[in-house]
N, C-alpha and C positions, 0 to 999 in steps of 0.2 A: 259694251254699249258705249257709244260716243256721247260725251257730255255736251249738252247745249249751253252755249255761252250767252248770257243775258247782258247785252251791251250796256243797258241803262244802269246796271249795278256795279260797273267797274270803277273802283276807287283809284287804282294805280296800275301801271304796266311798267315793269322793270326788267332790264336785261340780265340774263343769268347764263353762265356757261355750264353746260352739262357734259360730263365726260362721255365720250363715244357718240355724242349727238351733235355737239357744237353750240352755237348761239341759239338760245331759246328765250322765251319771255315768261316771267312770273307775273301772273295776273292776280291782283288782290281785289276781292269784293268784301262787303261788310261781314259776310258769313264765313268765307273761306279764302284760301289762296291755292292756286294750282299752276302747273308749268305747262305752257303750250309750246310745241316744238316748231315754232316759227319765230323769225327774227322780230325785233321790236318795230322795225319799219313795216313789215308785213302786217303786224297786228294793228298798227295805227291806220294803215291804208284800209284794212278790212273794216275798221270802225267807221272811218270816213265814208267808205262805200255803202255801208249799211244805212247811214243817215243821209246819203246823197250829197255829201259835202266835197267840194274840190279843195284839196290841201293847197294847191297852187294859188287859187284865188283867195283862200283864207289868209295865206301868208302875205299876198299882195295888199289886200284890203285892210286887214288889221295892222299889218306892218307899217303901212303909210299913215294910218290914223294914229298909231302909237309912236311913230317916229323911230322905229327900230327895224333892222333887217334880219337879225339873227334871233333865234329862240322866241319866235312869235307864238303866242298862245294859240291853241287849236280850239276854236269855238264851235261846238256842236249845236247847243241851244243854251238857254239861260241857266239851266241846271247842270250842264256838262261843259266845263271849260278846263282843258288840260294844259299844264305848263311843263316845260322841260325841267328835269332835275339831273344833275350829274351824279349817277348812281354808283359807278365803279371805276376802277383803274382799267384803261384799255389794255387788252391782252396782246393784241397785235395791231398792225397798221390798218386803218379804216374800220376799226372795231367800234361798234355802237356802245358807248359807255353811258349813254343818257337814257332816262326813262321819262314817263309822263305821269303826272299826278293831277287828279281832279281837284280843283281849288275848293269846291263845295264840300269835300271830304276831309279837308285839313282842319284839325282841331287846334294844334299848337305847333310852333316852330321853336326849337331850343338848341342849345349848344351841347354837343356830345362828342367826346374824343377829338376836340379841336375843330370840328366841322359841324355844319347844321344838321339837325335831325328833324324829322316830321312825325308828329303823333297824329294818326288818322282818327276819325270818329269811331271807327271799328275797333280801335285799340292797337292796330299794327303800328310799329315804329319803323320808319325808313331812314337809314343812315345815308347821308349824301357826302359828296366830296367837295362841296362848295361852302362859301362863307354864309353866315346868317344874312348879311347885307344883300348878297346877290340873290339868295333864295327869296327873301322878302320882296325884292324888286321884281322878280319873276311873278310872284303871287299878286303883287300890286298891278302889274301889267295884265295879268289874267282878269282881275276884277274890273279894270278899265275896259278891257275887251268885252267883258260881259255887259257892262253898261252901254257900250257902243252897240252891241247886239240888241239890247232892249230898246234903245232909241230908234234903231233902224226898223225894228219889227213891232213897234208900238201900234196898238189898235186905236184908230181914231173915231 
């Protein structure tokens, strides 16, 4: 039986390499984690398609508001804002080494093994390859993007 994915429960999507399958995505929810045999790009595109969000326009609009061109947060709604995290060492050229974390699911950011680690509300710990400073900047940009979303969609 095929497992139904509940998009609103996704805390993080991380790239993982599975032997004999290739690049896959580990999806973390508050209750469980499982591996989907699609790349991280496909999973984030499916998430955006489910919520009728254009990733291109998300990048243009929030990137210009925040003054950044790379690693622009993906804003689905005020409860779902995903930021980039550098999750692993690239295995080969053009390998997706980054994942996405919902900022509303982040409990704490701390130093572990010389790099930033994220403690999620569910208790999962995600080890990254970036500094605490750059991870906190990404989370701050995500919070600012969420505030911009709230301002644009405020009911009058």
